[in-house]
N, C-alpha and C positions, 0 to 999 in steps of 0.2 A: 511386268518383271518375278520372276522366283526368288527371292531372298532365304538366307539360309543364315542359317550362329550356328557358330561350334563353339564348348568352351575345351580346353586339355589344363593337365593338373600332373605333376611331378612332383617326385621326391629320393632324397638321395643320401646317405651319408656322408659326412666326410669321415678321408684318413690321415694319416702325414706321410710323403711320400709317391701322391696320386697325383693325374692331372684332373687342374679345373677350367675345364670347358665351359664355356659359354656359347648358345647365339655360333659353335663351331672359331670363341676364336679363344688358346687356353690364355689362362691367366695367370700372371706368376703368385706365386700361395704356398703354402708350409701344405695345404692337404687340395684334398682331389674327393674326385668322386667316388661310394662306392658302387660299383653295377656292372651287369654283365658285357655293355657297350661302354664309351668312352662317359657316360653318363650327363649327357649334355642336357640337363633339365631343362632350358628355355624351347630346343626343339625340341626333347618331347614330347614335350607340352605342346606346342606348336602342331608336332604331328594326332596329335592326341585330336586335338581339334579340330584338322581340315577331313580328321576322317569320321567323325562324330557327324559332322555342318554333313556329311553327304551318306552319312549312315554306314562306312566300311565298317564295321566295328572298332579299337582301337590297338593300339602299337604292343602289345600285351597278346595277341590273340595272330596278327600279323609276322611279331620279330620276334619271337617267344625266346625267355633268357632262358631255355633247357634245350636251346638247340646251340650246337656249337658253331655253326657258321657267322651265326650274329656276337661269335663274343671276339668283345674290342677293335666293333665296326663305327668307324665316323660318324656322325646320331646325321649325317648330311646327310647320308646314304637316306634315312626312312623319311626322311623331310620330302628329298625329291618325289618318291616313291608316293610319297598319298600324297602331293601336290600333283603329280600326272593322273592318280585317279581322279583326282576335284576337278582338273581338265576334262578326262574321259568323260564326266556328265557333261561338260558341259558347261558348267562357273568356273569363276572369277574369281581372284583376290578384294575387296573392299577397301576391310583393314585389315591389320590385327594389333589388338592392346594384349600385352601384360604385363608382368606386375613378376621379380622375381626376390625370392627373402633369403637374407647374410647379412649372419653378424657381422660376417670381416671372409673380405675383402670390400670396400665398397664399390660400386655397379658402373655410379656417374661416370670414370676416368676412361670403363671399354664402350661403354653404350655408345655412342658413336659407331662403333668398329664393331659393332655385334650387328645393330639395325642395318651398316652397311652389307654387311656378308650379310645377311640373313637376305634386305632385298636385291644380291645377286644370284643369289639361289634359284629364289623364285621368278626370278625378270621380272622386277617388278617398282612402282620407284617408291624409293628413302622416306618417303612422305605417306605413305599406305602405315607403316608401321611406328607403332612405338612400345617402349618397354620400363616399366620404371622401377629404380629398384630400392628395398625400405633393404628397415634391420626387422628384429623379432625384441627389440626391448629389451632381452639377455632376459627373453623370459623359454623357458626348455629344455628341448634339444635343439633344433633350431638358434635358439635363443645365445648357448652354452658356444656357437659355436660344430656342432657337432654334427648337421646338414645342413640342407639345401631345400628351396621348394619352389615351380613356380606353376601361378594359371595364367593362360595366353587365352582369348578371347577369340573370334578369325569370326568375320561379316563377310560372305560369300552370295553371288549372284547372276544370272543365269540369264 
């Protein structure tokens, strides 16, 4: 059995009047991501983890933010494309584990929906995915509610 591990990371600033989308779920909040696409930090980190596990580069290489065609794109597109590469190489997902750090809003009320949405997009079982929501204990830009980050690890097998 061939096993691969990938890790992905993403961070974006928050700004009033923008949409806050995490795992394809729009979360009601007065601030949202400053980004070229929809800024979904969880899907961006997961995309990078999948691409890294199979040695295909990263989201910035395949979908550069200096190309207009990626402006305001739903990040589930990037995730689906990355997973297509994973399947093309003969791998399948064993599990996904990640965390999202935001001072506000709390992630827990949306976690189940994010997991369900991610599982549906990847056509895997919800039990193969887990995410944790964390604060940054009011430290730095994230703790001041000016940014959020996500880190995801994925385990693949062939």
